[in-house]
RODREN-482138 format. One record per residue: x, y, z of N, C-alpha, C in turn; residue number from 1; residue in one letter. Coordinates in steps of 0.2 Angstrom, whole numbers. Layout:
N
NODE   neast   nnorth     nup   caeast   canorth    caup   ceast   cnorth     cup   pos   code
NODE       X        Y       Z        X         Y       Z       X        Y       Z   NUM      A
...
This chain:
272
NODE   neast   nnorth     nup   caeast   canorth    caup   ceast   cnorth     cup   pos   code
NODE    -474     -475     206     -472      -468     203    -464     -469     202     1      M
NODE    -462     -467     196     -455      -468     195    -451     -461     197     2      T
NODE    -445     -462     200     -441      -456     202    -436     -455     197     3      T
NODE    -435     -449     195     -430      -448     190    -424     -444     194     4      I
NODE    -418     -447     193     -412      -444     196    -409     -439     192     5      D
NODE    -408     -433     194     -405      -428     191    -398     -427     192     6      I
NODE    -394     -428     187     -386      -428     189    -384     -422     191     7      P
NODE    -379     -422     196     -377      -416     199    -374     -411     193     8      P
NODE    -374     -405     195     -371      -400     190    -363     -401     190     9      T
NODE    -361     -401     183     -354      -402     182    -350     -396     182    10      I
NODE    -345     -395     186     -341      -389     186    -336     -389     181    11      D
NODE    -337     -384     176     -333      -384     170    -327     -379     171    12      L
NODE    -326     -376     177     -321      -371     178    -314     -375     177    13      T
NODE    -310     -372     172     -304      -375     171    -299     -375     177    14      P
NODE    -296     -380     178     -291      -381     184    -284     -378     182    15      V
NODE    -282     -373     186     -276      -370     185    -271     -371     191    16      R
NODE    -265     -371     189     -260      -372     195    -260     -366     199    17      P
NODE    -259     -367     206     -259      -362     210    -252     -359     210    18      R
NODE    -251     -352     210     -244      -349     211    -242     -351     218    19      P
NODE    -235     -352     218     -232      -353     224    -228     -347     226    20      T
NODE    -224     -346     232     -220      -341     233    -214     -340     230    21      G
NODE    -211     -335     230     -204      -334     227    -199     -338     229    22      F
NODE    -199     -339     236     -194      -344     239    -195     -351     237    23      L
NODE    -201     -353     237     -202      -360     235    -200     -361     227    24      Q
NODE    -202     -356     223     -200      -357     216    -193     -357     215    25      D
NODE    -189     -353     219     -182      -353     218    -179     -359     221    26      T
NODE    -181     -362     226     -178      -368     229    -180     -374     224    27      V
NODE    -185     -374     220     -187      -379     215    -182     -379     209    28      S
NODE    -181     -373     207     -177      -372     201    -170     -373     203    29      I
NODE    -167     -371     209     -161      -373     211    -160     -380     212    30      A
NODE    -165     -384     215     -164      -391     216    -164     -394     210    31      G
NODE    -167     -392     205     -167      -396     198    -160     -395     195    32      R
NODE    -157     -388     196     -151      -387     193    -145     -391     196    33      A
NODE    -146     -392     203     -141      -395     207    -141     -403     205    34      L
NODE    -147     -405     204     -148      -413     203    -145     -414     196    35      R
NODE    -145     -409     192     -142      -411     185    -134     -410     185    36      A
NODE    -131     -408     190     -124      -407     190    -120     -414     190    37      V
NODE    -122     -419     193     -119      -426     193    -119     -429     186    38      P
NODE    -125     -427     182     -126      -429     175    -121     -426     170    39      K
NODE    -118     -420     172     -115      -416     168    -108     -414     171    40      D
NODE    -104     -419     173      -98      -418     176     -93     -415     172    41      L
NODE     -94     -416     165      -89      -413     160     -89     -405     161    42      S
NODE     -94     -402     164      -94      -395     165     -91     -392     171    43      A
NODE     -89     -397     176      -86      -395     182     -79     -398     183    44      V
NODE     -78     -404     181      -71      -407     182     -66     -404     178    45      I
NODE     -66     -402     171      -61      -399     168     -58     -393     171    46      P
NODE     -63     -388     173      -60      -382     176     -56     -383     182    47      P
NODE     -57     -388     186      -53      -390     192     -47     -393     190    48      V
NODE     -47     -397     185      -40      -400     183     -36     -394     180    49      L
NODE     -39     -390     176      -35      -384     173     -32     -380     179    50      I
NODE     -36     -379     184      -33      -375     190     -28     -378     193    51      A
NODE     -28     -385     194      -23      -389     197     -17     -388     193    52      F
NODE     -17     -389     186      -12      -389     182      -8     -382     182    53      F
NODE     -11     -377     182       -8      -370     182      -5     -369     189    54      F
NODE      -9     -371     194       -6      -370     201       1     -374     202    55      F
NODE       1     -380     200        7      -384     201      13     -381     196    56      I
NODE      11     -380     190       16      -378     185      19     -371     187    57      V
NODE      14     -366     189       16      -359     190      21     -359     196    58      N
NODE      19     -363     201       24      -364     207      30     -367     205    59      I
NODE      30     -372     201       37      -375     199      41     -370     195    60      A
NODE      38     -366     191       41      -361     187      43     -355     190    61      T
NODE      39     -352     194       41      -345     197      42     -345     204    62      L
NODE      41     -350     208       42      -350     215      49     -348     217    63      K
NODE      54     -351     214       61      -350     216      63     -343     214    64      G
NODE      61     -340     208       62      -334     206      59     -328     211    65      L
NODE      53     -329     212       49      -324     216      51     -324     223    66      T
NODE      52     -330     226       54      -330     234      61     -328     234    67      Q
NODE      65     -329     229       72      -327     230      73     -320     230    68      G
NODE      68     -316     227       69      -309     226      65     -305     232    69      S
NODE      60     -309     235       56      -305     241      57     -310     247    70      I
NODE      60     -307     252       62      -310     258      55     -312     262    71      A
NODE      54     -318     264       49      -321     268      42     -321     264    72      G
NODE      43     -321     257       37      -322     253      35     -329     252    73      F
NODE      28     -330     253       26      -337     252      22     -337     245    74      D
NODE      26     -340     240       23      -339     233      17     -344     232    75      Y
NODE      17     -350     236       12      -355     235       5     -351     237    76      T
NODE       5     -348     243       -1      -345     246      -3     -339     241    77      A
NODE       2     -336     238        1      -330     233      -3     -333     227    78      F
NODE      -1     -339     225       -3      -341     218     -10     -345     219    79      E
NODE     -11     -347     225      -18      -351     226     -24     -347     224    80      M
NODE     -25     -341     225      -31      -337     223     -31     -337     215    81      P
NODE     -26     -337     212      -26      -337     205     -29     -344     202    82      T
NODE     -27     -349     205      -29      -356     204     -37     -356     205    83      A
NODE     -39     -353     211      -46      -353     213     -50     -350     208    84      I
NODE     -48     -344     205      -52      -340     200     -52     -344     194    85      L
NODE     -47     -347     192      -47      -351     186     -52     -357     186    86      L
NODE     -52     -360     192      -57      -366     193     -64     -364     194    87      G
NODE     -66     -358     196      -73      -356     197     -76     -352     192    88      V
NODE     -72     -348     189      -74      -343     184     -77     -346     178    89      T
NODE     -83     -344     176      -86      -347     170     -90     -354     171    90      G
NODE     -89     -356     177      -93      -362     179    -100     -361     181    91      V
NODE    -105     -362     177     -112      -361     179    -117     -365     175    92      S
NODE    -123     -365     176     -128      -369     173    -131     -365     167    93      R
NODE    -127     -360     165     -130      -356     159    -130     -361     152    94      A
NODE    -125     -366     151     -126      -370     146    -132     -374     146    95      P
NODE    -134     -376     152     -140      -380     153    -146     -376     152    96      A
NODE    -146     -370     153     -152      -365     152    -152     -365     144    97      L
NODE    -147     -365     141     -147      -364     133    -151     -370     131    98      V
NODE    -150     -376     134     -153      -382     132    -161     -382     133    99      L
NODE    -162     -379     139     -169      -377     140    -173     -373     135   100      D
NODE    -169     -368     133     -172      -364     128    -173     -367     121   101      V
NODE    -168     -372     119     -168      -375     113    -174     -380     113   102      Q
NODE    -174     -384     118     -179      -390     118    -186     -387     120   103      D
NODE    -187     -381     122     -194      -378     123    -196     -379     130   104      G
NODE    -191     -381     135     -193      -382     142    -194     -375     145   105      Y
NODE    -190     -370     143     -190      -364     146    -197     -360     144   106      L
NODE    -199     -361     138     -205      -359     135    -211     -362     139   107      D
NODE    -211     -368     140     -216      -371     144    -216     -369     152   108      R
NODE    -210     -368     154     -210      -365     161    -213     -358     162   109      L
NODE    -212     -354     156     -215      -348     156    -222     -348     156   110      L
NODE    -225     -353     154     -232      -354     154    -235     -355     161   111      L
NODE    -231     -357     165     -233      -359     172    -233     -352     177   112      T
NODE    -236     -353     183     -236      -347     187    -229     -346     190   113      P
NODE    -224     -349     189     -218      -348     192    -215     -341     191   114      V
NODE    -212     -339     196     -210      -332     196    -204     -332     191   115      R
NODE    -204     -327     186     -199      -326     181    -192     -325     184   116      R
NODE    -192     -321     189     -185      -320     193    -182     -326     196   117      L
NODE    -187     -331     198     -185      -337     201    -181     -341     197   118      S
NODE    -182     -341     190     -179      -345     185    -172     -344     185   119      I
NODE    -170     -337     185     -163      -335     185    -160     -336     192   120      L
NODE    -163     -334     197     -161      -334     204    -159     -341     206   121      V
NODE    -164     -346     204     -163      -353     206    -157     -356     203   122      G
NODE    -155     -354     197     -149      -356     194    -143     -353     197   123      H
NODE    -144     -347     199     -138      -344     202    -137     -346     209   124      M
NODE    -142     -348     213     -141      -351     219    -137     -358     218   125      V
NODE    -139     -362     213     -135      -368     212    -128     -366     210   126      A
NODE    -127     -361     206     -120      -359     204    -116     -358     210   127      D
NODE    -118     -354     215     -115      -352     221    -112     -359     225   128      V
NODE    -117     -363     225     -116      -370     229    -110     -373     225   129      V
NODE    -111     -374     218     -106      -378     215     -99     -374     215   130      V
NODE     -99     -368     214      -92      -364     215     -89     -365     222   131      A
NODE     -93     -365     227      -90      -366     234     -87     -373     234   132      A
NODE     -91     -378     231      -88      -385     232     -82     -385     228   133      V
NODE     -81     -382     222      -75      -382     218     -69     -379     221   134      L
NODE     -70     -374     225      -64      -372     229     -61     -376     233   135      T
NODE     -65     -381     236      -62      -386     241     -56     -390     239   136      L
NODE     -56     -393     233      -50      -397     231     -44     -393     230   137      P
NODE     -45     -387     228      -39      -382     227     -36     -380     233   138      I
NODE     -41     -379     238      -39      -377     245     -35     -382     248   139      L
NODE     -38     -388     247      -34      -394     250     -27     -395     247   140      I
NODE     -27     -394     241      -20      -395     238     -16     -389     241   141      M
NODE     -18     -383     242      -14      -378     245     -12     -380     252   142      G
NODE     -16     -383     255      -15      -385     262      -9     -390     262   143      F
NODE     -10     -395     257       -5      -400     257       2     -397     255   144      I
NODE       2     -392     251        8      -388     249      11     -384     254   145      L
NODE       7     -383     260       10      -379     265       7     -372     266   146      G
NODE       1     -371     263       -2      -364     264      -6     -364     271   147      V
NODE      -5     -359     275       -8      -358     281     -12     -352     281   148      R
NODE     -18     -352     283      -22      -345     283     -21     -341     289   149      F
NODE     -18     -335     288      -17      -331     293     -23     -328     297   150      E
NODE     -29     -329     293      -35      -326     296     -39     -332     299   151      S
NODE     -36     -338     299      -39      -343     303     -45     -347     299   152      G
NODE     -49     -351     303      -54      -355     299     -60     -350     297   153      P
NODE     -61     -345     300      -66      -340     298     -64     -337     291   154      L
NODE     -58     -336     291      -55      -333     285     -56     -338     279   155      G
NODE     -55     -344     280      -56      -349     275     -63     -348     272   156      V
NODE     -68     -348     277      -75      -347     274     -76     -341     270   157      L
NODE     -73     -335     273      -74      -329     269     -71     -330     262   158      V
NODE     -65     -333     262      -61      -334     256     -66     -338     251   159      F
NODE     -69     -343     253      -73      -347     249     -79     -343     247   160      I
NODE     -82     -339     251      -88      -335     249     -86     -330     244   161      A
NODE     -80     -327     245      -78      -322     240     -77     -325     233   162      L
NODE     -74     -331     233      -73      -334     226     -80     -336     223   163      A
NODE     -84     -339     227      -91      -341     225     -95     -335     222   164      A
NODE     -95     -330     226      -99      -324     223     -96     -321     217   165      F
NODE     -89     -321     217      -86      -319     210     -88     -323     205   166      W
NODE     -88     -330     206      -90      -334     201     -97     -333     198   167      S
NODE    -102     -331     203     -109      -329     201    -109     -323     197   168      L
NODE    -105     -318     200     -105      -311     196    -103     -312     189   169      A
NODE     -98     -316     188      -96      -318     181    -101     -322     177   170      F
NODE    -104     -327     180     -108      -331     177    -114     -328     174   171      A
NODE    -116     -322     177     -122      -319     175    -121     -316     167   172      A
NODE    -115     -315     165     -113      -314     158    -116     -320     154   173      F
NODE    -114     -326     156     -116      -332     152    -123     -332     152   174      G
NODE    -127     -331     157     -134      -331     157    -137     -326     152   175      Y
NODE    -134     -320     152     -137      -315     148    -136     -317     140   176      A
NODE    -130     -320     139     -129      -323     132    -134     -329     131   177      I
NODE    -135     -333     136     -139      -339     135    -146     -337     133   178      A
NODE    -149     -332     137     -156      -330     136    -156     -325     129   179      L
NODE    -151     -322     128     -151      -318     122    -151     -321     115   180      K
NODE    -146     -326     115     -144      -330     109    -147     -337     108   181      T
NODE    -148     -340     114     -150      -347     114    -144     -351     110   182      G
NODE    -138     -349     110     -133      -352     106    -128     -355     111   183      N
NODE    -127     -362     111     -122      -365     116    -115     -363     115   184      P
NODE    -113     -362     109     -106      -360     107    -105     -353     110   185      A
NODE    -109     -349     109     -108      -342     112    -108     -342     119   186      A
NODE    -112     -346     123     -111      -347     130    -104     -350     132   187      V
NODE    -102     -355     129      -96      -358     130     -90     -353     129   188      Q
NODE     -90     -349     124      -85      -344     123     -85     -338     128   189      S
NODE     -90     -338     132      -90      -332     137     -84     -332     142   190      S
NODE     -82     -338     143      -76      -339     147     -70     -335     145   191      F
NODE     -69     -334     138      -64      -331     135     -63     -324     137   192      L
NODE     -69     -321     139      -69      -314     142     -65     -313     148   193      L
NODE     -64     -319     152      -60      -318     158     -53     -318     157   194      F
NODE     -50     -321     152      -43      -321     151     -39     -315     151   195      F
NODE     -42     -310     147      -38      -303     148     -38     -300     155   196      P
NODE     -44     -301     158      -44      -299     165     -40     -302     170   197      F
NODE     -38     -309     169      -34      -312     173     -27     -311     172   198      L
NODE     -25     -310     165      -18      -310     164     -15     -302     164   199      F
NODE     -20     -297     164      -18      -290     164     -19     -288     172   200      L
NODE     -16     -292     176      -17      -291     183     -11     -294     187   201      T
NODE     -11     -294     193       -6      -297     197      -7     -305     198   202      S
NODE      -8     -308     193      -10      -315     194      -4     -320     195   203      S
NODE       2     -318     193        8      -322     194      13     -319     198   204      Y
NODE      14     -312     198       19      -309     202      15     -303     206   205      V
NODE      18     -301     212       15      -295     215      14     -289     210   206      P
NODE      10     -285     212        9      -279     208      15     -274     207   207      R
NODE      19     -274     212       24      -270     212      30     -272     208   208      E
NODE      29     -279     206       34      -282     201      33     -281     194   209      Q
NODE      27     -278     192       24      -277     186      28     -271     182   210      L
NODE      28     -271     176       31      -265     172      26     -260     174   211      T
NODE      28     -253     173       24      -248     175      17     -248     171   212      P
NODE      17     -249     164       11      -249     160       6     -254     163   213      W
NODE       9     -260     164        4      -265     167       2     -264     174   214      L
NODE       6     -260     178        3      -258     184      -3     -254     184   215      Q
NODE      -3     -249     179       -8      -244     178     -14     -248     175   216      H
NODE     -13     -253     171      -19      -257     169     -22     -261     174   217      V
NODE     -18     -264     178      -20      -268     184     -24     -264     189   218      A
NODE     -22     -258     190      -25      -254     195     -33     -253     193   219      A
NODE     -34     -253     186      -41      -252     184     -45     -259     183   220      W
NODE     -41     -264     184      -44      -271     183     -47     -274     190   221      N
NODE     -54     -275     190      -57      -277     196     -54     -284     199   222      P
NODE     -52     -288     194      -49      -295     196     -43     -294     201   223      V
NODE     -39     -288     200      -33      -287     204     -35     -286     211   224      T
NODE     -41     -283     213      -43      -282     220     -46     -288     222   225      Y
NODE     -49     -292     218      -52      -299     221     -46     -303     223   226      I
NODE     -41     -304     218      -35      -308     220     -32     -305     227   227      L
NODE     -31     -299     227      -28      -296     233     -32     -297     239   228      E
NODE     -38     -297     239      -42      -298     245     -42     -306     247   229      G
NODE     -42     -310     242      -41      -317     244     -34     -318     246   230      L
NODE     -29     -315     244      -22      -316     246     -21     -314     253   231      R
NODE     -25     -308     254      -24      -305     261     -27     -310     266   232      S
NODE     -32     -313     265      -35      -318     270     -30     -324     271   233      L
NODE     -26     -326     266      -22      -331     267     -15     -329     270   234      A
NODE     -12     -323     268       -5      -321     269      -5     -316     274   235      M
NODE     -10     -312     275       -9      -306     280     -14     -307     286   236      V
NODE     -20     -309     285      -25      -309     290     -31     -305     289   237      G
NODE     -34     -302     294      -40      -298     293     -38     -291     291   238      W
NODE     -37     -290     285      -36      -283     282     -42     -280     279   239      N
NODE     -46     -276     283      -52      -273     281     -52     -270     274   240      A
NODE     -47     -266     272      -46      -263     266     -46     -268     260   241      S
NODE     -42     -273     261      -41      -277     255     -48     -281     254   242      D
NODE     -50     -284     260      -57      -288     259     -62     -283     256   243      I
NODE     -63     -277     259      -68      -273     257     -67     -271     249   244      G
NODE     -61     -270     247      -60      -268     240     -62     -274     235   245      Q
NODE     -61     -280     238      -62      -286     234     -70     -287     234   246      A
NODE     -73     -286     239      -81      -286     239     -84     -281     235   247      A
NODE     -81     -275     235      -83      -270     230     -82     -271     223   248      L
NODE     -76     -274     221      -75      -276     214     -80     -281     212   249      A
NODE     -81     -286     216      -86      -291     214     -93     -288     213   250      I
NODE     -95     -283     218     -102      -280     217    -102     -276     211   251      A
NODE     -97     -272     209      -97      -268     203     -98     -272     197   252      L
NODE     -94     -278     196      -95      -282     191    -102     -285     191   253      V
NODE    -105     -287     197     -111      -290     197    -117     -285     195   254      A
NODE    -116     -279     197     -121      -274     194    -122     -274     187   255      V
NODE    -116     -274     183     -116      -274     176    -119     -281     173   256      L
NODE    -116     -286     176     -118      -293     173    -126     -294     175   257      S
NODE    -128     -293     181     -135      -294     182    -140     -290     178   258      F
NODE    -138     -283     177     -142      -279     173    -143     -282     166   259      A
NODE    -137     -284     163     -138      -288     157    -142     -294     157   260      M
NODE    -141     -298     162     -144      -304     163    -152     -303     164   261      C
NODE    -154     -299     168     -161      -298     169    -164     -294     163   262      F
NODE    -161     -290     159     -163      -287     153    -165     -293     148   263      K
NODE    -160     -297     148     -161      -303     143    -166     -307     145   264      A
NODE    -168     -308     151     -173      -312     154    -180     -309     152   265      L
NODE    -180     -302     153     -186      -298     151    -187     -299     144   266      D
NODE    -182     -299     140     -183      -299     132    -186     -306     130   267      G
NODE    -183     -311     134     -185      -318     132    -193     -319     134   268      R
NODE    -195     -316     140     -202      -317     142    -206     -313     138   269      V
NODE    -204     -307     135     -209      -304     130    -210     -307     124   270      K
NODE    -205     -312     122     -206      -315     116    -212     -320     116   271      Q
NODE    -214     -322     123     -220      -326     123    -226     -322     122   272      R
């Protein structure tokens, strides 16, 4: 008697990727963004070189004039935060995100179970790391030129953290433009938004030395308080008022930039 083998039932249920947690998604996106940094050094080296240039030139130009009129004033320590902000502001992975939009990678990513918020947060985590690293060569230059932190080693860490989180707060504007327009030129020009904020403040001389109208403008400029908080750590020590005002200024800018950024992400997701 012949036995007939009946093939097993074939499961035709489609195989779908399993969603992972928010933290794992964020780490994956951040890791990808950080691995791309060595391949795109043109995005991080020029800002540091520009910061070095202005740091050295401004000290050579204004140090004698400023220190000559203010007894015991350390102009090198005063100017270092300005160089730091020049070096880290506008440095982000937003241009890389534009390329993801243009080549369709972002659209493919949105088809996966990855958390939408992780796409932005992952890039932002990478930005904080990059900004923190970019402060180091400028700090080293400051130390070589004689800057000594009155707040000690812990003050240096707080200094780096404030600079990195300011970089993140400003970078969110670039992400908003990237997600809204998908235009690399528009993202690159976002750095120009920073120049009025930098120059309409106490970037080169103390606020008391500014003309009256510029003092009033600087008083409403959040960058003024960020600079003063950073300078306080280097020149004064642990001044809670200056540091708190710097953190508040960063937070206020971040509220605006993040709101724009997340709204742009929501609009991009809805296009799917």
